[in-house]
C-alpha positions in Angstrom: 73.3 107.5 77.5 69.7 107.5 79.0 69.4 107.2 82.8 68.3 103.5 82.7 71.0 102.5 80.9 73.4 104.0 83.7 73.0 101.6 86.4 73.8 98.3 84.3 76.4 100.0 82.4 78.3 101.1 85.6 77.5 97.7 86.8 79.3 96.4 84.0 82.4 98.6 84.1 82.6 97.5 88.2 82.5 94.1 87.1 85.0 94.6 84.6 87.5 96.2 86.9 87.3 93.4 89.1 87.9 90.9 86.6 91.3 92.8 85.9 91.9 93.3 89.5 93.2 90.0 90.0 94.6 90.0 93.0 91.7 92.7 94.4 93.7 95.4 95.8 91.6 97.8 94.3 94.5 98.5 91.7 95.4 96.9 88.5 98.7 96.4 87.6 100.8 95.7 84.1 101.0 91.9 84.8 97.3 91.4 85.9 96.2 93.3 82.8 98.1 90.9 80.4 96.7 88.0 82.5 93.5 89.0 81.9 93.8 89.8 78.0 95.5 86.3 77.9 92.6 84.8 79.4 90.1 86.7 76.9 91.8 86.4 73.8 93.3 82.7 74.4 97.1 83.4 74.5 97.4 85.1 70.7 100.6 86.3 70.0 99.8 89.9 70.2 98.1 89.7 73.4 101.0 91.0 75.4 101.4 94.1 73.2 97.7 95.0 73.5 97.8 94.5 77.2 100.9 96.9 77.3 98.7 99.5 74.7 95.6 99.4 76.9 97.4 99.5 80.2 99.1 102.8 79.0 96.1 104.3 77.8 94.9 103.8 81.5 97.5 104.8 83.9 97.2 108.5 83.4 99.7 109.3 86.2 102.1 106.6 85.2 102.7 105.2 88.5 102.2 101.6 87.2 99.0 100.9 88.6 95.6 101.7 87.5 92.7 103.1 89.8 89.0 102.5 89.1 88.7 106.4 88.5 91.5 105.8 85.6 89.7 102.8 84.5 86.3 104.6 84.0 88.0 107.5 82.4 89.8 105.5 79.9 86.6 103.6 79.4 84.8 106.8 78.5 87.6 107.8 76.4 87.3 104.5 74.3 83.5 104.4 73.5 83.3 108.2 73.1 81.0 109.4 75.7 82.4 112.6 76.3 82.3 113.3 72.5 78.7 112.5 72.4 77.9 115.1 75.0 79.8 117.4 73.1 77.6 116.9 70.0 74.6 117.5 72.3 75.7 120.5 73.7 76.4 122.0 70.0 72.5 121.4 69.4 71.3 122.9 72.2 73.3 126.2 71.0 
């Protein structure tokens, strides 16, 4: 990722976390995640399962809440940022 793309990408990540954190306590709970998914998907029957799966992927320490750090790490895993960096490292050797 180019440096010029980093700031707008980070801003989008912060905005996304703030959208998920409905009660603004700095953490995303399971119910907040499901509520956010329902808002974006429009109440499809599978939205609860989708929300729970995504929540489980983000809740790395399994304490029932997601911090911004956990959210950030999960996002980089979903979009494969680490995978791209590994490929670049292989080209250098």
